[in-house]
N, C-alpha and C positions, 0 to 999 in steps of 0.2 A: 397675629400681628407680626409682620416681618420688620426686624430692627437691623439697621446697618450702623456700625460704629466706625467713624473715620478718625484717625489719630495722627497728629503731627508733633514732632519734638524738635526744639531748637536749643542751641547753647549760645549764650552771649559771653564772650571772654574778654577780660581786661587784664593787661599786664603792665607792671611798673618795673623798670630795670634800673639798677644803680650799682655803683661800685661797692664791693664787700666791705663791711665795717663791723665793729663790735657794738652791741651784741650781734652775733652773726646770723641768727636763724630767721629766715623768712619762709615763704612757701617753697622756693626753689633756689638752689645754688648751681651756677654753671662753673665747672672747674676746668680751667685751661690746661693744656698739655704740659706746660712748663710753669704752672702756678706754684706759689710758695708751699701750698699743701696739696697733696694728691688725693685721689678718691678714698684710699684707705684711712688717711688722717681725717678726712671729712667724715667718714663713717664713724670713727672713734669719737669725734667731736659731737656729732648729732646723737650718738648713743648715750653720751654722758649728759647732754642737755635735755634731750627728749627721747628716752628709750622707746624703741619700737614704733616711732612716729614717722620715720623717714626711710626712703628706699634709695639706694645708689644704683643708677642705671648707666652703664658704659655705653658710649655712643661712637659712631663712626663719623667724625667731623674734622675738618682741617685744623681748627684751633681748640675745640672743646673735647676733653677726654671723658667727662662724666657729668651727669646731672644728679643732684641730690634733691629729691622731691618728697613733699608730704604725702603720705599714703592715702590720706582722705581725698586728695585731688584725683588719685588714680581710681578711687571708688566712684567718682562722679563722671569721669570721661575715660574712654579706652586709652591705655598707655601709648599706643602707637600714634594716635591723633594728638595727644597732649605733648608728647616728646617732639613730634614733627613741628608743631606750632612754636614751642619753646626754642628749638634750634633755629627755626626760620627767623624769628625775631631777635633772639639773643645773639645769634651768629653774626648779625649785622654790626654789633658793637664790640663783641668779645675778641680778644686776641689770646695767644697761647699763654701769656704770663698772668692773665687776669682771673679773678674769681668774681663772678657777677651774681648778685642776689636779685631775685625777682619776686614781686608780689603778684600772685595770680588769683583773680576773683572769677569764679564761675557762677553764672546765674542760669539755671535751667528753666526753660519755658516749655510748658506742655499745654496744648489745647486739643480738645476733642469735640466732635459734634456727633450727635446721634439723631436718627430718624425717629420721629414721634408718631 
């Protein structure tokens, strides 16, 4: 019996963006180039609050210097795709002096069909 498996994969992504406040940690922080804290201070902060849970990614953007992102999100989606999406949406509201926090919910959908 010849079986053929067809597979499709989709990702549904929802983001919530708001100004940085205490407590500071969300899924993502966008650090502006002239923000009150820079990427290294953000690294120290997240390492104190949640050791080994976040990654700092330097980016090439007009207003944003770095993204602080939960590592678990990078396990769900390729870094390049996730960073591009975050910069695309966050870049619309961010300026150089801001720190923006973002809540990112990723729902993966997988559907497969097989020949019987």
